[in-house]
C-alpha positions, 0 to 999 in steps of 0.5 A: 698700257692703260689710258692715263686718267685723272684722279681727284685728290684732296687739298688741291692735289692732282694725281695722274697714274701712268699706263706704264709698269716696270717689267717684273715689278711687284707691289711692295710696301711702298711701290705698286709697280707703276710710275706715278706723278703728283703735283701739289698746289703750292700757289705761284710755285712748283712742287712735284713728286715722282714715285717709281715702281718699287717705291723710290721717290724724287721730290722736284721743288717744294714751292715757296713765296716769290722773293723768299717771303711768306709761309714755308710751303714745305712745312705747311703744304708739302710735308703734311701731304707726304705724311698723309700718303705714308711717305715718312722718308725721302730718297732724292730731292731735285731743286730745278733752280734757286728761285724761292718759289721752287726751293723756298720750302725745301730746307724744311723737307730735308730736315724732316724727310732726310733724303739721301741725295739732293740734285742741283744743276748750276750753283750760284754762290751766296744765293740765300735759298740755295745756301740754306738748302746746302746747309740742310743737306750737310746737316743730315749727311745727304749727298749734294749731286750736280746733274747736267745734260746727258746724265742718265740715272736708272731708278726702279727700271725707269730711265731718268735723263737730264736734258738740261743744263749744259755744264757752265762755262762761266760763273753764275752771279744770279739765278737764271730760269734758263739754268733749270734742271730739266728731266725726262722719266721714261717707262714703256710708252710713257714719258714725263717731261719736267721742265722747271722754268727753262725757256724757249731759248734753250728748248731747241737743245733738248732731245725729243722722242724719236718714236711715239710716246704718251707724254705728260708735260710739266709746262715751263715757267708756270705757263709763261709766254717765255716757255713752251714754244711751238717747236717743243709742243709740236715735237712732244704733242703732250697728252697732258699738260700740267701748269702750276700757278697761283690763282689770280696771280699778277703776272698773267700765268698761264699765258692764253697763247701758251694754253691755246698752243697746247690745246691745238696740239691735242693736249 
């Protein structure tokens, strides 16, 4: 393993190169044998890209404006950033949940990059942003896959585990943060925790590492005090914690107590 290092990126991009490499992996046209995580600055929203050792990709959310208003972040930010890195097609797109600041920019990216699969957790019938995303997937023939707790998908030798949500036992009539799809991606001694907006009520359900790991945590709900509780932080003790929030946002993200909690754990 190599130490994690931060690499400066243009246009508000933070990139971290993990210290894990897939056995037998060789550099290819798209992959370099390592697991990479990119977080794009989309303001008060989320947009991340996992690039796997042999070059497959998983886009996690695409930003958007709270309340489904404003510019299309898929068209304005995420699309140009992907093209600048030579990523002209997609493999998988995961919408953590239906809030517009997470999937508001996704439909545009589906049309342009044509992913093979779209992953989703608990659908909400009639939700506008989700309806657009499903329509975009149908238009290009992409599979719309429901992923739920304990599903395990191996991609380029990386174990991707769905920590949340559980299969629903009642029909949803509105989008809920606690229905966010939560994934971990593990390779060697490195583990990425990608949590959407899920909160402290559901965090105790997740399976924490049973052996030492170098953990990179995408902090829940933009650093809100409703997520990233003490037991989760103590269980993970993340080496790096990534928070995506709009500058000067009126909601107060990230909450000072969450930042202090992470810092006290050595993040």
